[in-house]
N, CA, C and O atoms as a GROMACS GRO file, in nm:
protein
  476
    1UNK      N    1   1.816  26.945  -1.702
    1UNK     CA    2   1.674  26.923  -1.697
    1UNK      C    3   1.650  26.772  -1.697
    1UNK      O    4   1.706  26.700  -1.779
    2UNK      N    5   1.566  26.725  -1.606
    2UNK     CA    6   1.540  26.581  -1.597
    2UNK      C    7   1.424  26.542  -1.689
    2UNK      O    8   1.333  26.621  -1.717
    3UNK      N    9   1.430  26.419  -1.734
    3UNK     CA   10   1.326  26.367  -1.822
    3UNK      C   11   1.203  26.330  -1.737
    3UNK      O   12   1.216  26.286  -1.623
    4UNK      N   13   1.086  26.350  -1.793
    4UNK     CA   14   0.968  26.306  -1.719
    4UNK      C   15   0.962  26.153  -1.714
    4UNK      O   16   1.015  26.086  -1.803
    5UNK      N   17   0.900  26.101  -1.612
    5UNK     CA   18   0.888  25.956  -1.595
    5UNK      C   19   0.796  25.896  -1.700
    5UNK      O   20   0.731  25.968  -1.775
    6UNK      N   21   0.791  25.765  -1.705
    6UNK     CA   22   0.704  25.698  -1.803
    6UNK      C   23   0.556  25.728  -1.772
    6UNK      O   24   0.516  25.742  -1.657
    7UNK      N   25   0.482  25.736  -1.876
    7UNK     CA   26   0.338  25.760  -1.862
    7UNK      C   27   0.271  25.627  -1.833
    7UNK      O   28   0.288  25.529  -1.906
    8UNK      N   29   0.195  25.625  -1.728
    8UNK     CA   30   0.124  25.500  -1.694
    8UNK      C   31  -0.025  25.525  -1.717
    8UNK      O   32  -0.098  25.569  -1.628
    9UNK      N   33  -0.067  25.495  -1.836
    9UNK     CA   34  -0.208  25.512  -1.871
    9UNK      C   35  -0.288  25.394  -1.818
    9UNK      O   36  -0.246  25.278  -1.828
   10UNK      N   37  -0.403  25.425  -1.764
   10UNK     CA   38  -0.491  25.320  -1.714
   10UNK      C   39  -0.589  25.282  -1.824
   10UNK      O   40  -0.633  25.369  -1.901
   11UNK      N   41  -0.624  25.155  -1.833
   11UNK     CA   42  -0.723  25.115  -1.933
   11UNK      C   43  -0.858  25.183  -1.904
   11UNK      O   44  -0.893  25.208  -1.789
   12UNK      N   45  -0.930  25.211  -2.010
   12UNK     CA   46  -1.059  25.277  -1.998
   12UNK      C   47  -1.157  25.195  -1.916
   12UNK      O   48  -1.241  25.251  -1.845
   13UNK      N   49  -1.147  25.065  -1.924
   13UNK     CA   50  -1.239  24.979  -1.849
   13UNK      C   51  -1.222  24.998  -1.698
   13UNK      O   52  -1.320  24.990  -1.623
   14UNK      N   53  -1.100  25.024  -1.652
   14UNK     CA   54  -1.077  25.047  -1.509
   14UNK      C   55  -1.134  25.183  -1.469
   14UNK      O   56  -1.193  25.196  -1.362
   15UNK      N   57  -1.115  25.283  -1.552
   15UNK     CA   58  -1.164  25.417  -1.521
   15UNK      C   59  -1.317  25.422  -1.517
   15UNK      O   60  -1.374  25.494  -1.436
   16UNK      N   61  -1.382  25.347  -1.604
   16UNK     CA   62  -1.528  25.351  -1.612
   16UNK      C   63  -1.597  25.242  -1.530
   16UNK      O   64  -1.719  25.229  -1.534
   17UNK      N   65  -1.520  25.163  -1.459
   17UNK     CA   66  -1.575  25.051  -1.383
   17UNK      C   67  -1.684  25.096  -1.286
   17UNK      O   68  -1.791  25.036  -1.280
   18UNK      N   69  -1.657  25.202  -1.209
   18UNK     CA   70  -1.755  25.249  -1.111
   18UNK      C   71  -1.879  25.305  -1.178
   18UNK      O   72  -1.990  25.287  -1.128
   19UNK      N   73  -1.861  25.372  -1.291
   19UNK     CA   74  -1.975  25.429  -1.362
   19UNK      C   75  -2.068  25.318  -1.410
   19UNK      O   76  -2.189  25.326  -1.390
   20UNK      N   77  -2.012  25.214  -1.471
   20UNK     CA   78  -2.094  25.105  -1.520
   20UNK      C   79  -2.154  25.024  -1.406
   20UNK      O   80  -2.268  24.980  -1.414
   21UNK      N   81  -2.078  25.005  -1.299
   21UNK     CA   82  -2.129  24.929  -1.186
   21UNK      C   83  -2.252  24.997  -1.127
   21UNK      O   84  -2.349  24.929  -1.093
   22UNK      N   85  -2.250  25.129  -1.115
   22UNK     CA   86  -2.365  25.203  -1.063
   22UNK      C   87  -2.485  25.190  -1.156
   22UNK      O   88  -2.598  25.172  -1.110
   23UNK      N   89  -2.462  25.200  -1.286
   23UNK     CA   90  -2.572  25.190  -1.383
   23UNK      C   91  -2.635  25.051  -1.380
   23UNK      O   92  -2.758  25.040  -1.384
   24UNK      N   93  -2.555  24.947  -1.373
   24UNK     CA   94  -2.610  24.812  -1.368
   24UNK      C   95  -2.679  24.786  -1.234
   24UNK      O   96  -2.782  24.717  -1.230
   25UNK      N   97  -2.625  24.841  -1.126
   25UNK     CA   98  -2.687  24.822  -0.994
   25UNK      C   99  -2.826  24.885  -0.989
   25UNK      O  100  -2.916  24.832  -0.924
   26UNK      N  101  -2.845  24.998  -1.057
   26UNK     CA  102  -2.977  25.061  -1.059
   26UNK      C  103  -3.080  24.975  -1.130
   26UNK      O  104  -3.199  24.988  -1.103
   27UNK      N  105  -3.036  24.887  -1.219
   27UNK     CA  106  -3.127  24.796  -1.289
   27UNK      C  107  -3.138  24.661  -1.219
   27UNK      O  108  -3.199  24.568  -1.272
   28UNK      N  109  -3.079  24.649  -1.101
   28UNK     CA  110  -3.092  24.527  -1.023
   28UNK      C  111  -2.987  24.422  -1.050
   28UNK      O  112  -2.993  24.313  -0.992
   29UNK      N  113  -2.892  24.450  -1.137
   29UNK     CA  114  -2.788  24.352  -1.170
   29UNK      C  115  -2.676  24.362  -1.068
   29UNK      O  116  -2.615  24.468  -1.051
   30UNK      N  117  -2.648  24.252  -1.000
   30UNK     CA  118  -2.536  24.249  -0.906
   30UNK      C  119  -2.403  24.248  -0.980
   30UNK      O  120  -2.304  24.303  -0.933
   31UNK      N  121  -2.404  24.186  -1.096
   31UNK     CA  122  -2.283  24.178  -1.178
   31UNK      C  123  -2.320  24.207  -1.323
   31UNK      O  124  -2.423  24.161  -1.372
   32UNK      N  125  -2.237  24.282  -1.390
   32UNK     CA  126  -2.267  24.318  -1.529
   32UNK      C  127  -2.242  24.204  -1.626
   32UNK      O  128  -2.278  24.214  -1.744
   33UNK      N  129  -2.181  24.097  -1.579
   33UNK     CA  130  -2.151  23.984  -1.668
   33UNK      C  131  -2.277  23.921  -1.726
   33UNK      O  132  -2.272  23.865  -1.835
   34UNK      N  133  -2.388  23.930  -1.656
   34UNK     CA  134  -2.512  23.876  -1.711
   34UNK      C  135  -2.549  23.947  -1.840
   34UNK      O  136  -2.602  23.884  -1.932
   35UNK      N  137  -2.522  24.076  -1.847
   35UNK     CA  138  -2.552  24.153  -1.968
   35UNK      C  139  -2.442  24.135  -2.072
   35UNK      O  140  -2.471  24.110  -2.189
   36UNK      N  141  -2.318  24.147  -2.031
   36UNK     CA  142  -2.208  24.143  -2.126
   36UNK      C  143  -2.181  24.003  -2.181
   36UNK      O  144  -2.129  23.989  -2.291
   37UNK      N  145  -2.216  23.900  -2.105
   37UNK     CA  146  -2.192  23.762  -2.149
   37UNK      C  147  -2.322  23.688  -2.177
   37UNK      O  148  -2.327  23.566  -2.166
   38UNK      N  149  -2.426  23.761  -2.214
   38UNK     CA  150  -2.558  23.703  -2.235
   38UNK      C  151  -2.555  23.591  -2.340
   38UNK      O  152  -2.621  23.489  -2.323
   39UNK      N  153  -2.480  23.610  -2.447
   39UNK     CA  154  -2.475  23.508  -2.553
   39UNK      C  155  -2.415  23.377  -2.500
   39UNK      O  156  -2.459  23.269  -2.540
   40UNK      N  157  -2.317  23.385  -2.412
   40UNK     CA  158  -2.257  23.264  -2.355
   40UNK      C  159  -2.352  23.197  -2.256
   40UNK      O  160  -2.358  23.074  -2.249
   41UNK      N  161  -2.425  23.277  -2.181
   41UNK     CA  162  -2.512  23.224  -2.077
   41UNK      C  163  -2.638  23.162  -2.136
   41UNK      O  164  -2.671  23.047  -2.107
   42UNK      N  165  -2.708  23.237  -2.219
   42UNK     CA  166  -2.837  23.191  -2.272
   42UNK      C  167  -2.823  23.106  -2.397
   42UNK      O  168  -2.913  23.028  -2.430
   43UNK      N  169  -2.712  23.118  -2.466
   43UNK     CA  170  -2.695  23.050  -2.594
   43UNK      C  171  -2.711  23.150  -2.707
   43UNK      O  172  -2.786  23.247  -2.695
   44UNK      N  173  -2.642  23.126  -2.816
   44UNK     CA  174  -2.640  23.225  -2.924
   44UNK      C  175  -2.776  23.243  -2.990
   44UNK      O  176  -2.811  23.354  -3.030
   45UNK      N  177  -2.854  23.135  -3.003
   45UNK     CA  178  -2.985  23.146  -3.069
   45UNK      C  179  -3.081  23.232  -2.988
   45UNK      O  180  -3.153  23.314  -3.044
   46UNK      N  181  -3.083  23.213  -2.857
   46UNK     CA  182  -3.170  23.293  -2.770
   46UNK      C  183  -3.118  23.436  -2.761
   46UNK      O  184  -3.197  23.530  -2.765
   47UNK      N  185  -2.987  23.452  -2.749
   47UNK     CA  186  -2.928  23.586  -2.735
   47UNK      C  187  -2.944  23.670  -2.861
   47UNK      O  188  -2.941  23.792  -2.854
   48UNK      N  189  -2.961  23.606  -2.975
   48UNK     CA  190  -2.979  23.680  -3.099
   48UNK      C  191  -3.108  23.762  -3.097
   48UNK      O  192  -3.116  23.866  -3.161
   49UNK      N  193  -3.209  23.715  -3.024
   49UNK     CA  194  -3.340  23.780  -3.024
   49UNK      C  195  -3.381  23.836  -2.887
   49UNK      O  196  -3.494  23.882  -2.872
   50UNK      N  197  -3.292  23.833  -2.790
   50UNK     CA  198  -3.328  23.881  -2.657
   50UNK      C  199  -3.207  23.946  -2.589
   50UNK      O  200  -3.092  23.924  -2.628
   51UNK      N  201  -3.238  24.025  -2.487
   51UNK     CA  202  -3.132  24.083  -2.404
   51UNK      C  203  -3.191  24.116  -2.266
   51UNK      O  204  -3.307  24.155  -2.256
   52UNK      N  205  -3.112  24.099  -2.160
   52UNK     CA  206  -3.161  24.130  -2.026
   52UNK      C  207  -3.178  24.280  -2.007
   52UNK      O  208  -3.090  24.358  -2.042
   53UNK      N  209  -3.292  24.320  -1.952
   53UNK     CA  210  -3.319  24.460  -1.923
   53UNK      C  211  -3.288  24.494  -1.778
   53UNK      O  212  -3.217  24.590  -1.748
   54UNK      N  213  -3.342  24.412  -1.687
   54UNK     CA  214  -3.321  24.436  -1.544
   54UNK      C  215  -3.361  24.313  -1.466
   54UNK      O  216  -3.424  24.221  -1.518
   55UNK      N  217  -3.323  24.314  -1.340
   55UNK     CA  218  -3.365  24.210  -1.247
   55UNK      C  219  -3.447  24.277  -1.138
   55UNK      O  220  -3.403  24.374  -1.077
   56UNK      N  221  -3.565  24.225  -1.115
   56UNK     CA  222  -3.653  24.280  -1.012
   56UNK      C  223  -3.650  24.189  -0.890
   56UNK      O  224  -3.693  24.074  -0.896
   57UNK      N  225  -3.597  24.243  -0.780
   57UNK     CA  226  -3.587  24.166  -0.658
   57UNK      C  227  -3.705  24.200  -0.568
   57UNK      O  228  -3.734  24.318  -0.547
   58UNK      N  229  -3.774  24.099  -0.514
   58UNK     CA  230  -3.884  24.128  -0.420
   58UNK      C  231  -3.830  24.185  -0.290
   58UNK      O  232  -3.716  24.158  -0.251
   59UNK      N  233  -3.913  24.262  -0.225
   59UNK     CA  234  -3.870  24.318  -0.096
   59UNK      C  235  -3.847  24.206   0.004
   59UNK      O  236  -3.928  24.114   0.015
   60UNK      N  237  -3.736  24.214   0.077
   60UNK     CA  238  -3.710  24.109   0.176
   60UNK      C  239  -3.807  24.120   0.294
   60UNK      O  240  -3.842  24.229   0.338
   61UNK      N  241  -3.849  24.006   0.342
   61UNK     CA  242  -3.935  23.998   0.460
   61UNK      C  243  -3.849  23.951   0.575
   61UNK      O  244  -3.778  23.851   0.565
   62UNK      N  245  -3.855  24.024   0.684
   62UNK     CA  246  -3.770  23.992   0.798
   62UNK      C  247  -3.800  23.851   0.850
   62UNK      O  248  -3.916  23.815   0.872
   63UNK      N  249  -3.696  23.775   0.868
   63UNK     CA  250  -3.710  23.638   0.917
   63UNK      C  251  -3.739  23.536   0.808
   63UNK      O  252  -3.748  23.417   0.838
   64UNK      N  253  -3.753  23.579   0.685
   64UNK     CA  254  -3.780  23.488   0.574
   64UNK      C  255  -3.659  23.486   0.480
   64UNK      O  256  -3.588  23.585   0.470
   65UNK      N  257  -3.634  23.373   0.413
   65UNK     CA  258  -3.524  23.371   0.315
   65UNK      C  259  -3.557  23.461   0.196
   65UNK      O  260  -3.673  23.483   0.163
   66UNK      N  261  -3.454  23.510   0.131
   66UNK     CA  262  -3.470  23.598   0.015
   66UNK      C  263  -3.537  23.523  -0.100
   66UNK      O  264  -3.492  23.415  -0.138
   67UNK      N  265  -3.642  23.581  -0.154
   67UNK     CA  266  -3.711  23.523  -0.268
   67UNK      C  267  -3.627  23.545  -0.394
   67UNK      O  268  -3.556  23.645  -0.402
   68UNK      N  269  -3.633  23.455  -0.492
   68UNK     CA  270  -3.558  23.475  -0.615
   68UNK      C  271  -3.613  23.592  -0.696
   68UNK      O  272  -3.729  23.631  -0.682
   69UNK      N  273  -3.527  23.648  -0.779
   69UNK     CA  274  -3.560  23.766  -0.859
   69UNK      C  275  -3.636  23.727  -0.986
   69UNK      O  276  -3.644  23.610  -1.023
   70UNK      N  277  -3.692  23.829  -1.050
   70UNK     CA  278  -3.754  23.813  -1.182
   70UNK      C  279  -3.660  23.879  -1.282
   70UNK      O  280  -3.628  23.997  -1.268
   71UNK      N  281  -3.618  23.805  -1.382
   71UNK     CA  282  -3.532  23.858  -1.487
   71UNK      C  283  -3.622  23.909  -1.599
   71UNK      O  284  -3.699  23.833  -1.657
   72UNK      N  285  -3.610  24.038  -1.629
   72UNK     CA  286  -3.690  24.099  -1.735
   72UNK      C  287  -3.606  24.100  -1.862
   72UNK      O  288  -3.497  24.156  -1.865
   73UNK      N  289  -3.658  24.037  -1.966
   73UNK     CA  290  -3.589  24.029  -2.094
   73UNK      C  291  -3.660  24.113  -2.199
   73UNK      O  292  -3.783  24.111  -2.208
   74UNK      N  293  -3.584  24.185  -2.277
   74UNK     CA  294  -3.637  24.253  -2.395
   74UNK      C  295  -3.625  24.153  -2.509
   74UNK      O  296  -3.518  24.098  -2.534
   75UNK      N  297  -3.737  24.129  -2.578
   75UNK     CA  298  -3.742  24.026  -2.681
   75UNK      C  299  -3.801  24.087  -2.808
   75UNK      O  300  -3.897  24.163  -2.802
   76UNK      N  301  -3.741  24.053  -2.922
   76UNK     CA  302  -3.798  24.096  -3.049
   76UNK      C  303  -3.927  24.021  -3.073
   76UNK      O  304  -3.936  23.900  -3.050
   77UNK      N  305  -4.028  24.093  -3.119
   77UNK     CA  306  -4.165  24.049  -3.136
   77UNK      C  307  -4.193  23.902  -3.160
   77UNK      O  308  -4.238  23.834  -3.068
   78UNK      N  309  -4.168  23.850  -3.280
   78UNK     CA  310  -4.213  23.714  -3.310
   78UNK      C  311  -4.141  23.605  -3.232
   78UNK      O  312  -4.191  23.493  -3.224
   79UNK      N  313  -4.026  23.635  -3.174
   79UNK     CA  314  -3.952  23.533  -3.100
   79UNK      C  315  -3.997  23.522  -2.955
   79UNK      O  316  -3.948  23.434  -2.882
   80UNK      N  317  -4.087  23.608  -2.910
   80UNK     CA  318  -4.130  23.606  -2.770
   80UNK      C  319  -4.191  23.472  -2.732
   80UNK      O  320  -4.165  23.420  -2.624
   81UNK      N  321  -4.273  23.416  -2.820
   81UNK     CA  322  -4.336  23.288  -2.790
   81UNK      C  323  -4.234  23.176  -2.779
   81UNK      O  324  -4.242  23.092  -2.690
   82UNK      N  325  -4.138  23.175  -2.869
   82UNK     CA  326  -4.031  23.073  -2.866
   82UNK      C  327  -3.948  23.086  -2.739
   82UNK      O  328  -3.913  22.985  -2.677
   83UNK      N  329  -3.916  23.207  -2.700
   83UNK     CA  330  -3.836  23.228  -2.579
   83UNK      C  331  -3.918  23.193  -2.456
   83UNK      O  332  -3.863  23.143  -2.358
   84UNK      N  333  -4.046  23.219  -2.459
   84UNK     CA  334  -4.132  23.181  -2.347
   84UNK      C  335  -4.133  23.029  -2.329
   84UNK      O  336  -4.131  22.980  -2.216
   85UNK      N  337  -4.135  22.956  -2.438
   85UNK     CA  338  -4.130  22.810  -2.430
   85UNK      C  339  -3.994  22.760  -2.381
   85UNK      O  340  -3.984  22.651  -2.326
   86UNK      N  341  -3.890  22.840  -2.402
   86UNK     CA  342  -3.755  22.803  -2.357
   86UNK      C  343  -3.722  22.859  -2.220
   86UNK      O  344  -3.606  22.853  -2.178
   87UNK      N  345  -3.819  22.913  -2.149
   87UNK     CA  346  -3.790  22.984  -2.024
   87UNK      C  347  -3.727  22.894  -1.918
   87UNK      O  348  -3.641  22.940  -1.843
   88UNK      N  349  -3.769  22.767  -1.909
   88UNK     CA  350  -3.708  22.678  -1.809
   88UNK      C  351  -3.559  22.658  -1.836
   88UNK      O  352  -3.477  22.659  -1.743
   89UNK      N  353  -3.525  22.642  -1.962
   89UNK     CA  354  -3.384  22.624  -1.999
   89UNK      C  355  -3.304  22.752  -1.972
   89UNK      O  356  -3.190  22.746  -1.926
   90UNK      N  357  -3.363  22.868  -2.001
   90UNK     CA  358  -3.295  22.996  -1.976
   90UNK      C  359  -3.273  23.015  -1.827
   90UNK      O  360  -3.164  23.054  -1.785
   91UNK      N  361  -3.376  22.988  -1.745
   91UNK     CA  362  -3.362  23.001  -1.600
   91UNK      C  363  -3.253  22.908  -1.546
   91UNK      O  364  -3.175  22.947  -1.460
   92UNK      N  365  -3.249  22.787  -1.598
   92UNK     CA  366  -3.146  22.692  -1.555
   92UNK      C  367  -3.006  22.744  -1.587
   92UNK      O  368  -2.916  22.736  -1.504
   93UNK      N  369  -2.988  22.798  -1.707
   93UNK     CA  370  -2.857  22.849  -1.746
   93UNK      C  371  -2.816  22.972  -1.666
   93UNK      O  372  -2.700  22.986  -1.627
   94UNK      N  373  -2.912  23.062  -1.641
   94UNK     CA  374  -2.881  23.183  -1.564
   94UNK      C  375  -2.844  23.146  -1.420
   94UNK      O  376  -2.747  23.197  -1.366
   95UNK      N  377  -2.921  23.057  -1.360
   95UNK     CA  378  -2.892  23.018  -1.222
   95UNK      C  379  -2.761  22.939  -1.213
   95UNK      O  380  -2.691  22.950  -1.112
   96UNK      N  381  -2.729  22.862  -1.314
   96UNK     CA  382  -2.600  22.793  -1.317
   96UNK      C  383  -2.486  22.895  -1.326
   96UNK      O  384  -2.382  22.876  -1.264
   97UNK      N  385  -2.507  23.002  -1.401
   97UNK     CA  386  -2.406  23.108  -1.411
   97UNK      C  387  -2.383  23.173  -1.275
   97UNK      O  388  -2.269  23.195  -1.235
   98UNK      N  389  -2.492  23.204  -1.203
   98UNK     CA  390  -2.478  23.267  -1.071
   98UNK      C  391  -2.429  23.171  -0.966
   98UNK      O  392  -2.363  23.212  -0.870
   99UNK      N  393  -2.459  23.042  -0.981
   99UNK     CA  394  -2.416  22.944  -0.883
   99UNK      C  395  -2.516  22.924  -0.771
   99UNK      O  396  -2.488  22.852  -0.675
  100UNK      N  397  -2.631  22.985  -0.780
  100UNK     CA  398  -2.738  22.967  -0.682
  100UNK      C  399  -2.870  23.005  -0.747
  100UNK      O  400  -2.873  23.060  -0.857
  101UNK      N  401  -2.979  22.974  -0.679
  101UNK     CA  402  -3.113  22.998  -0.735
  101UNK      C  403  -3.147  23.147  -0.722
  101UNK      O  404  -3.226  23.187  -0.637
  102UNK      N  405  -3.085  23.228  -0.808
  102UNK     CA  406  -3.103  23.373  -0.802
  102UNK      C  407  -3.228  23.420  -0.875
  102UNK      O  408  -3.292  23.515  -0.832
  103UNK      N  409  -3.263  23.354  -0.984
  103UNK     CA  410  -3.375  23.396  -1.068
  103UNK      C  411  -3.483  23.288  -1.065
  103UNK      O  412  -3.456  23.172  -1.092
  104UNK      N  413  -3.605  23.330  -1.031
  104UNK     CA  414  -3.714  23.235  -1.021
  104UNK      C  415  -3.810  23.237  -1.139
  104UNK      O  416  -3.878  23.139  -1.165
  105UNK      N  417  -3.814  23.350  -1.211
  105UNK     CA  418  -3.905  23.358  -1.326
  105UNK      C  419  -3.855  23.462  -1.425
  105UNK      O  420  -3.774  23.549  -1.392
  106UNK      N  421  -3.907  23.451  -1.546
  106UNK     CA  422  -3.876  23.547  -1.652
  106UNK      C  423  -4.000  23.631  -1.681
  106UNK      O  424  -4.113  23.583  -1.671
  107UNK      N  425  -3.976  23.757  -1.716
  107UNK     CA  426  -4.081  23.845  -1.765
  107UNK      C  427  -4.032  23.897  -1.900
  107UNK      O  428  -3.920  23.946  -1.910
  108UNK      N  429  -4.115  23.886  -2.001
  108UNK     CA  430  -4.075  23.926  -2.136
  108UNK      C  431  -4.140  24.059  -2.173
  108UNK      O  432  -4.258  24.081  -2.147
  109UNK      N  433  -4.061  24.146  -2.234
  109UNK     CA  434  -4.110  24.274  -2.286
  109UNK      C  435  -4.079  24.276  -2.435
  109UNK      O  436  -3.962  24.268  -2.474
  110UNK      N  437  -4.182  24.285  -2.517
  110UNK     CA  438  -4.160  24.288  -2.661
  110UNK      C  439  -4.121  24.428  -2.703
  110UNK      O  440  -4.198  24.523  -2.687
  111UNK      N  441  -4.002  24.441  -2.758
  111UNK     CA  442  -3.949  24.569  -2.804
  111UNK      C  443  -3.827  24.540  -2.890
  111UNK      O  444  -3.767  24.433  -2.879
  112UNK      N  445  -3.790  24.636  -2.976
  112UNK     CA  446  -3.667  24.618  -3.053
  112UNK      C  447  -3.547  24.614  -2.960
  112UNK      O  448  -3.544  24.683  -2.857
  113UNK      N  449  -3.448  24.535  -2.995
  113UNK     CA  450  -3.328  24.525  -2.914
  113UNK      C  451  -3.249  24.654  -2.924
  113UNK      O  452  -3.252  24.722  -3.027
  114UNK      N  453  -3.178  24.688  -2.818
  114UNK     CA  454  -3.103  24.813  -2.816
  114UNK      C  455  -2.969  24.803  -2.886
  114UNK      O  456  -2.912  24.904  -2.927
  115UNK      N  457  -2.917  24.682  -2.901
  115UNK     CA  458  -2.787  24.668  -2.967
  115UNK      C  459  -2.806  24.658  -3.118
  115UNK      O  460  -2.914  24.625  -3.167
  116UNK      N  461  -2.701  24.688  -3.190
  116UNK     CA  462  -2.705  24.681  -3.335
  116UNK      C  463  -2.643  24.551  -3.382
  116UNK      O  464  -2.555  24.495  -3.316
  117UNK      N  465  -2.690  24.504  -3.493
  117UNK     CA  466  -2.632  24.383  -3.552
  117UNK      C  467  -2.492  24.410  -3.602
  117UNK      O  468  -2.466  24.515  -3.661
  118UNK      N  469  -2.404  24.318  -3.580
  118UNK     CA  470  -2.268  24.332  -3.630
  118UNK      C  471  -2.264  24.285  -3.775
  118UNK      O  472  -2.325  24.184  -3.809
  119UNK      N  473  -2.193  24.358  -3.860
  119UNK     CA  474  -2.186  24.317  -4.001
  119UNK      C  475  -2.108  24.187  -4.019
  119UNK      O  476  -2.093  24.138  -4.131
   0.00000   0.00000   0.00000
């Protein structure tokens, strides 16, 4: 009787890659790194009170260049004003991350964040 070959298990991230890519694409995100690396992109102080919800892309007009998207952020109540004042800096950091002028404005939605605080 021959021995079975070695088991080659695939990492869960590879198996779920398509599932997550589809979910992020439905929210307008071309890459999930904007969500997963939000603290690095926006800065830890801003990321503590906000998270990206979706990107809204305007409909393309034939013969015209693509207009930049609107990044919709979920923001905890009292920090919305502070984040609104920091919007130019956030836009600069997000566009630097993408490498082109992908986001033209921010839209803030006041709501509790979906992630839990780490102990």
